[in-house]
C-alpha positions in Angstrom: 40.4 -24.8 -6.3 39.2 -21.6 -8.4 38.1 -23.2 -11.2 35.5 -25.3 -9.3 34.7 -21.4 -7.4 33.6 -20.4 -10.9 32.0 -23.0 -11.9 30.0 -22.8 -8.2 28.6 -19.2 -8.8 27.7 -20.2 -12.5 25.6 -22.7 -11.4 24.0 -21.0 -8.9 23.1 -17.2 -11.1 22.1 -20.2 -13.6 19.6 -21.4 -11.0 18.4 -17.6 -10.2 17.5 -16.8 -13.4 15.5 -19.4 -13.9 14.2 -18.7 -10.8 13.3 -15.1 -12.1 12.4 -16.0 -15.1 8.2 -15.6 -14.7 9.2 -12.2 -13.3 8.1 -9.5 -15.2 10.2 -6.2 -15.7 10.0 -2.7 -17.3 6.6 -2.3 -18.8 5.7 -5.8 -18.5 5.7 -5.3 -15.4 2.8 -5.8 -12.8 2.9 -3.2 -10.5 3.9 -0.5 -13.3 0.5 -1.1 -15.2 -1.3 -0.7 -11.9 0.5 2.5 -11.0 0.0 3.4 -14.6 -3.8 2.8 -15.1 -4.3 4.3 -11.4 -3.1 7.5 -12.7 -4.3 7.4 -15.8 -7.6 6.8 -14.8 -7.0 9.7 -12.1 -6.5 12.2 -15.1 -9.1 10.5 -17.6 -12.2 11.4 -15.0 -12.2 15.1 -15.6 -11.8 14.8 -18.3 -14.3 12.7 -19.2 -16.3 15.1 -17.7 -14.8 19.1 -18.9 -14.9 17.3 -22.4 -18.8 17.2 -22.7 -19.1 20.9 -21.5 -23.3 20.7 -22.7 -23.7 23.7 -20.1 -20.9 25.8 -21.5 -23.0 25.2 -25.4 -26.4 25.9 -24.1 -25.3 29.0 -22.3 -23.7 29.7 -25.9 -26.7 29.3 -27.7 -29.3 31.0 -25.4 -26.4 33.9 -25.5 -27.0 33.5 -29.4 -30.5 33.7 -29.6 -30.3 36.4 -27.4 -28.5 38.8 -29.6 -30.8 37.9 -32.5 -34.1 38.3 -30.9 -32.5 42.2 -30.4 -31.2 42.5 -33.8 -34.6 41.0 -34.7 -36.5 43.9 -32.8 -34.4 46.6 -34.2 -35.2 45.5 -37.9 -38.5 44.6 -37.0 -39.1 48.0 -36.1 -37.6 49.7 -38.9 -40.0 47.7 -41.5 -42.8 48.5 -39.8 -41.9 52.6 -39.9 -40.6 52.3 -43.6 -42.2 49.3 -45.2 -45.8 50.0 -44.4 -47.7 51.0 -47.0 -51.9 51.2 -46.5 -54.5 50.4 -48.8 -57.8 52.4 -50.4 -59.7 51.0 -47.6 -57.4 52.2 -44.4 -55.1 48.5 -44.3 -52.1 48.5 -43.3 -49.6 45.9 -44.8 -45.6 45.6 -46.1 -44.2 46.0 -49.2 -42.6 43.3 -50.5 -39.9 45.7 -53.1 -38.8 47.8 -49.7 -38.6 44.9 -47.0 -36.1 43.9 -49.5 -34.4 46.6 -50.5 -34.4 47.5 -46.7 -33.2 44.1 -45.6 -30.6 44.4 -48.2 -29.0 47.3 -46.7 -29.3 46.2 -42.9 -28.1 42.8 -43.1 -25.5 43.4 -45.2 -22.7 41.3 -43.8 -23.5 40.4 -40.6 -24.0 36.9 -40.7 -27.4 36.1 -40.4 -30.3 35.1 -42.4 -33.8 37.2 -42.2 -37.2 35.8 -43.8 -40.7 38.0 -43.3 -44.0 36.4 -43.2 -47.4 38.3 -43.8 -50.3 37.8 -42.3 -51.6 35.5 -44.2 -48.7 32.9 -43.9 -46.9 33.4 -47.0 -43.2 34.6 -47.5 -42.6 37.9 -48.4 -38.5 38.1 -48.5 -35.5 35.7 -48.2 -32.1 37.4 -47.8 -30.4 34.3 -49.1 -31.4 34.9 -52.2 -31.3 37.8 -54.7 -33.5 39.2 -57.7 -31.3 38.4 -60.5 -32.3 38.4 -64.4 -32.2 34.8 -64.4 -33.9 34.5 -61.5 -33.0 34.3 -58.1 -29.6 34.0 -57.0 -28.6 32.0 -53.9 -26.0 33.8 -51.7 -23.3 32.1 -48.7 -20.2 31.3 -47.8 -18.4 28.8 -49.7 -16.6 26.1 -47.1 -13.2 26.1 -46.3 -10.4 24.3 -48.2 -9.0 21.6 -46.3 -10.0 18.7 -44.0 -8.7 20.2 -40.9 -5.5 18.8 -38.8 -4.9 16.3 -36.6 -7.0 17.9 -33.9 -9.9 18.3 -35.5 -10.2 15.2 -36.6 -10.1 14.0 -33.0 -12.1 16.6 -32.1 -14.7 15.6 -34.7 -14.3 12.1 -33.3 -15.2 12.9 -29.7 -18.4 14.4 -30.8 -19.6 11.6 -33.1 -19.2 9.9 -29.9 -20.7 12.2 -27.7 -23.8 12.5 -30.0 -23.7 9.2 -30.3 -24.8 8.4 -26.4 -27.8 8.4 -24.8 -29.1 11.8 -23.0 -27.4 14.0 -25.8 -29.6 16.6 -26.8 -32.0 15.7 -29.2 -32.7 19.1 -31.7 -35.8 19.3 -33.5 -34.6 18.7 -37.7 -34.0 21.5 -39.9 -36.0 21.1 -42.7 -36.7 23.9 -46.0 -39.3 23.3 -48.1 -39.2 24.6 -51.7 -42.5 26.8 -51.9 -41.5 28.5 -47.5 -44.4 29.6 -45.1 -45.0 30.2 -42.0 -46.8 26.6 -40.8 -43.1 25.2 -41.6 -42.1 26.9 -38.5 -43.4 27.0 -35.0 -41.7 30.3 -34.0 -43.1 32.3 -37.2 -46.9 31.0 -35.7 -45.9 32.7 -32.6 -44.6 35.4 -33.5 -47.6 36.1 -35.7 -49.3 36.1 -32.5 -47.5 38.6 -31.1 -45.2 36.9 -29.2 -41.7 36.5 -29.7 -40.3 33.1 -29.9 -36.8 31.3 -30.7 -36.1 27.9 -31.8 -32.9 25.6 -32.0 -32.4 23.0 -35.2 -30.3 20.5 -36.4 -29.5 19.9 -40.2 -29.5 16.5 -42.1 -25.2 17.4 -41.5 -25.8 17.3 -38.0 -24.9 21.9 -37.6 -26.8 23.9 -35.2 -30.1 26.3 -37.1 -30.9 28.7 -34.6 -33.3 30.7 -35.9 -35.6 33.8 -33.8 -39.1 35.2 -34.8 -40.0 38.5 -34.1 -43.4 39.9 -34.9 -43.9 43.6 -37.5 -46.2 45.9 -36.1 -47.2 49.2 -36.4 -49.5 50.8 -33.4 -49.4 47.2 -32.0 -51.2 46.1 -35.5 -49.0 42.6 -36.4 -48.1 43.2 -40.0 -45.7 40.1 -40.4 -43.4 38.2 -38.7 -39.6 38.8 -39.3 -37.4 35.5 -38.8 -33.6 35.3 -38.4 -32.1 32.7 -38.8 -27.7 31.9 -38.5 -25.6 28.8 -38.1 -24.4 28.2 -34.8 -21.0 27.7 -35.6 -19.3 30.1 -33.2 -21.0 28.2 -30.6 -19.5 25.0 -32.5 -16.4 27.1 -32.9 -16.2 28.3 -29.4 -16.7 24.3 -27.7 -14.8 22.8 -30.1 -11.5 25.6 -29.3 -12.4 24.6 -25.2 -12.5 21.2 -26.2 -9.1 21.6 -28.0 -7.7 23.5 -25.2 -8.9 20.4 -22.7 -7.3 17.7 -25.1 -4.1 20.0 -25.0 -3.3 20.2 -21.3 -4.7 16.7 -21.0 -2.8 15.3 -23.3 0.8 17.2 -22.0 -0.4 16.2 -18.4 -0.9 12.3 -19.4 2.9 12.6 -20.7 4.1 13.9 -17.5 2.0 11.4 -15.5 3.4 8.7 -17.3 7.1 9.1 -17.6 6.1 10.4 -13.5 4.4 6.9 -13.4 8.1 5.0 -15.1 10.1 6.7 -12.3 7.9 6.2 -9.3 7.5 2.6 -10.8 11.4 2.4 -11.3 12.4 4.2 -7.9 9.8 1.1 -6.4 10.0 -1.7 -8.8 14.5 -1.6 -9.0 15.3 -1.8 -5.5 12.7 -4.5 -5.1 13.6 -6.6 -7.6 17.1 -6.2 -6.4 15.7 -7.2 -2.6 14.3 -9.6 -4.5 17.5 -11.3 -7.0 19.6 -10.9 -3.3 17.0 -13.3 -1.4 17.4 -15.5 -4.4 21.1 -15.6 -4.2 21.3 -15.8 -0.4 18.5 -19.1 -0.7 20.4 -20.5 -3.3 24.2 -20.0 -2.2 26.4 -22.4 -0.7 28.4 -19.4 1.4 28.0 -16.0 2.9 29.6 -13.9 -0.5 26.2 -12.3 -1.0 23.9 -9.9 1.5 21.0 -8.2 0.8 21.4 -4.1 -0.2 21.2 -1.6 2.0 18.6 0.9 1.4 18.1 2.0 5.2 19.2 5.0 3.6 15.8 6.0 1.8 14.1 6.3 4.9 10.3 4.5 3.7 9.0 1.9 3.5 11.5 -0.1 1.1 14.1 1.6 3.5 12.3 -0.7 6.1 12.1 -4.0 4.2 16.0 -3.7 3.6 16.6 -3.3 7.2 14.1 -6.1 8.2 15.4 -8.7 5.3 19.3 -7.4 6.1 18.1 -8.0 10.1 16.5 -11.5 9.5 19.3 -13.0 6.9 22.0 -11.9 10.6 19.5 -13.5 12.3 19.5 -16.5 10.2 23.4 -16.4 10.2 23.7 -16.3 14.0 21.2 -19.2 14.4 23.1 -21.7 11.8 26.5 -20.5 13.8 24.3 -21.4 16.9 23.2 -24.5 15.6 26.7 -25.4 14.2 28.2 -24.4 17.6 25.6 -26.0 19.6 26.2 -29.5 17.4 29.9 -29.0 17.8 29.7 -28.9 21.4 27.4 -31.6 21.8 30.0 -34.2 19.7 33.0 -33.1 22.0 30.4 -33.2 25.4 29.4 -37.3 23.6 32.8 -37.9 22.9 33.9 -38.1 26.3 31.5 -40.7 27.7 32.3 -42.5 24.5 35.5 -42.6 24.7 35.7 -43.9 28.4 32.8 -46.4 27.7 34.7 -47.6 25.2 38.0 -47.9 26.7 36.4 -49.4 30.1 34.5 -52.2 27.7 37.9 -53.2 25.5 39.6 -53.5 29.3 37.0 -55.8 30.7 37.2 -57.9 28.1 41.1 -58.6 28.8 40.9 -58.8 32.4 39.9 -62.2 34.7 40.1 -60.3 38.0 36.4 -60.3 39.5 37.1 -57.2 41.8 38.4 -55.7 38.4 35.0 -56.5 36.2 33.0 -54.9 39.2 34.8 -51.6 39.1 34.8 -51.1 35.2 31.4 -52.3 35.1 30.6 -49.9 37.5 32.8 -47.5 35.7 30.8 -48.5 31.9 27.4 -47.5 34.3 28.1 -44.4 35.2 29.0 -43.5 31.6 26.0 -45.1 30.3 24.1 -42.8 32.9 25.8 -39.8 31.9 25.5 -40.3 28.3 21.4 -40.6 29.1 21.3 -37.7 31.4 23.6 -35.7 28.8 21.4 -36.9 25.7 18.3 -35.5 27.7 19.6 -32.0 28.3 20.5 -32.1 24.8 16.9 -32.9 23.8 15.4 -30.3 25.9 17.3 -27.3 25.1 17.0 -28.3 21.4 13.3 -28.4 21.4 13.2 -25.4 23.9 13.1 -22.8 21.1 10.4 -24.6 19.5 7.8 -24.4 22.1 8.7 -21.3 23.4 7.4 -19.9 20.2 4.7 -21.9 20.2 3.2 -21.7 23.9 1.1 -18.7 24.4 2.0 -16.9 27.6 0.2 -16.2 30.7 -0.5 -15.0 33.7 2.1 -16.1 36.3 2.5 -15.0 40.2 6.1 -15.5 40.9 5.5 -14.7 44.3 3.6 -17.9 44.7 5.1 -20.3 42.4 8.3 -19.2 44.9 6.6 -20.3 47.9 5.3 -23.3 46.3 9.4 -24.5 45.4 10.4 -23.5 48.4 7.7 -26.0 50.3 9.1 -28.7 48.3 12.4 -28.4 49.3 11.5 -28.0 52.8 10.0 -31.3 52.5 13.3 -33.1 52.3 15.7 -33.4 55.6 19.3 -32.1 55.5 20.7 -29.4 53.8 20.7 -25.7 53.8 17.4 -24.2 54.9 15.7 -22.0 52.1 13.4 -19.1 53.3 11.6 -16.7 50.6 11.3 -12.3 51.5 8.5 -11.3 49.7 5.5 -8.8 50.3 2.1 -10.9 50.0 0.1 -8.4 50.3 1.1 -7.4 46.6 0.8 -9.7 43.5 4.1 -10.6 41.7 2.1 -10.9 37.8 4.1 -12.0 34.6 3.2 -13.0 31.4 5.3 -16.3 30.5 4.8 -20.1 31.0 5.0 -20.9 34.3 6.2 -24.7 33.9 9.8 -22.8 32.0 9.8 -20.8 34.7 9.4 -23.0 37.9 12.6 -25.2 35.3 14.2 -22.3 35.9 13.9 -21.3 39.8 14.7 -25.5 40.4 18.2 -24.5 38.3 19.3 -22.1 40.3 17.6 -23.4 43.9 19.7 -26.7 43.7 22.6 -24.9 42.4 22.7 -22.8 45.7 21.9 -26.3 47.5 24.8 -27.8 45.6 27.3 -25.2 46.9 25.8 -24.6 50.1 27.4 -26.0 53.5 25.3 -28.0 55.7 23.1 -25.7 57.8 23.8 -22.4 55.3 20.6 -20.3 54.1 19.2 -20.1 50.7 17.5 -16.8 50.5 14.4 -16.3 47.8 13.4 -12.7 47.2 11.2 -10.6 44.8 10.7 -7.2 44.6 8.4 -4.9 41.9 11.1 -2.3 39.6 9.0 0.3 37.8 7.6 -2.0 35.1 9.9 -5.5 35.7 9.6 -7.5 38.6 13.5 -8.8 40.3 13.7 -12.4 42.0 17.4 -12.5 43.5 18.0 -15.7 44.6 21.1 -15.6 47.2 23.9 -18.2 49.1 26.6 -18.7 51.0 28.3 -21.1 49.0 32.2 -20.4 47.6 31.0 -18.4 44.7 31.7 -17.6 41.7 35.0 -17.4 40.5 36.4 -14.6 39.5 36.0 -13.6 36.0 33.4 -16.7 35.2 30.3 -14.5 35.8 29.3 -14.8 32.3 31.1 -18.2 31.5 28.9 -19.9 33.5 26.2 -19.6 31.4 27.8 -20.6 28.2 26.6 -24.3 27.3 28.0 -27.4 28.8 30.1 -24.9 31.2 30.9 -27.5 34.3 32.4 -25.8 37.9 31.1 -28.4 40.8 32.0 -29.1 43.9 35.1 -31.4 44.6 33.3 -33.7 46.8 30.9 -34.2 43.7 30.8 -37.5 41.2 31.9 -36.4 38.0 29.4 -36.4 35.5 26.1 -36.1 37.6 25.6 -32.2 35.6 25.9 -32.5 31.8 26.6 -28.4 32.0 23.4 -27.0 30.4 21.2 -25.7 33.5 22.7 -22.5 33.6 22.3 -22.1 29.7 18.9 -23.1 29.1 17.9 -21.2 32.2 19.3 -17.6 30.2 17.6 -18.7 26.8 13.7 -19.1 29.1 14.8 -16.0 30.3 15.6 -13.9 27.5 12.8 -15.8 25.8 10.2 -14.1 28.1 12.2 -10.6 27.4 13.9 -10.5 30.8 17.8 -10.5 31.6 19.5 -12.8 34.2 22.9 -12.1 35.9 25.5 -13.4 38.6 27.2 -11.4 41.2 29.3 -12.2 44.4 27.7 -11.0 47.1 30.5 -9.9 49.6 30.3 -9.8 54.0 31.5 -6.2 55.9 35.5 -7.6 55.1 34.9 -7.3 51.6 35.9 -11.4 51.1 32.6 -13.2 48.8 29.9 -14.5 50.9 28.3 -16.6 48.3 26.7 -16.4 44.9 23.7 -14.5 44.3 21.8 -14.8 40.6 19.3 -12.0 40.1 16.3 -12.4 37.4 13.9 -9.3 35.7 10.8 -10.2 34.4 8.8 -7.7 32.6 5.3 -7.0 33.6 3.7 -6.1 30.7 4.8 -8.3 28.2 1.8 -9.7 26.2 
């Protein structure tokens, strides 16, 4: 027996494993991918905007041009006062030798290249070249050894993308002729006209070149133009440093985001997978050894889902228990008339007395009618749930319904009398199914009529209490056996008058009535009426139906 149980569990586990084969876990989970994507996108959106830093770069360029302008004005004033000589006719001009000497003295180690142009456009001096024995010698800084680290390569790669994108600043190309003149530089021409001017260019390597030209004047007379230029390495380095800092922070934030996303996906995905696996075991299992995990302590949506699944599973088991119990009760109730019917049929075949045969045929007919009545009530009870779940509720006036049912009962002669106690100025409206509510009232009125003595009175009343309509049905019969006030609503429970023919009722009437009332979110109870002496004076059924149900 144990081996068979283990074999069944292994088969169930294999079935569940095949069913779960298509589910993805961990990194392959769709939920994990979505959480990672959303969190990463939220982080990358500001990163893309911050990495551009175009306004920051333009402000640095403007600052550098202002500094060049200040330096240029100071140098031009020195040139205008010390490097000028007057000719025999009184004209003043710049002396190339003096300008070169002054240039070396003033621009030593400041990282700025200076070029001086005469009013005719000829270049008089260039700080990049020094005079030597064999000719001019170019002066410049050696490049930094090494190709930079990983971060530098990432920055250069990003800058290449930025430069490739449309909308990036297109600076003029910096070209330097072999024999330079003022016409090669727009800003120098403007300076020769007496106004300072600055320019931003890029060389063939993509580096920025900043230049500022100022006029060299003596007593407002323009004697030439001074052009100061420098590469924008300071600007480029400042922007790169800012981008490097942003990349480092964003890289750290991205790492933390990935870890938090995986953690978030785990605390969401793991319990969901456990719930799904438990649901599979409950679905494919053949017993109740599997249960839904309890996550209600989480107090979140997963906890709500766990509680709902557990409640749904309990409701399913309860419904299955009810179906099994109903099937057992039906089998038991049908077996009794079938046994009687079988005995009568076997007996009638063995006797020849016509009177006895007639009596047995009467028994057979009663058993057949009892079976027919029982099967009809069972059919009505079995399809009641489905009908109540599909039907649409509508407004029902309980007061008018009670009056109509009483008028129908008054047509029949004999038996007890009926009366309705309601306030006809009030509307006793509930949401429900009029036909099914009428079935409940008819069952209770029929029971009261059955137990009431000849000439007795049956009272029906309806009152409003807060958000409910309370209906009472009272009779003057013997009442209900003490201790059976709840048992009378069980299936197939029968406690009929002694003079009533056996098998007339199936015992499902009150059970069906309770089922209908509970489907309307109402309650039905039974109690005994007592007179002033404390003796039972009849039975009372109390029904409460909510008025606010939709």
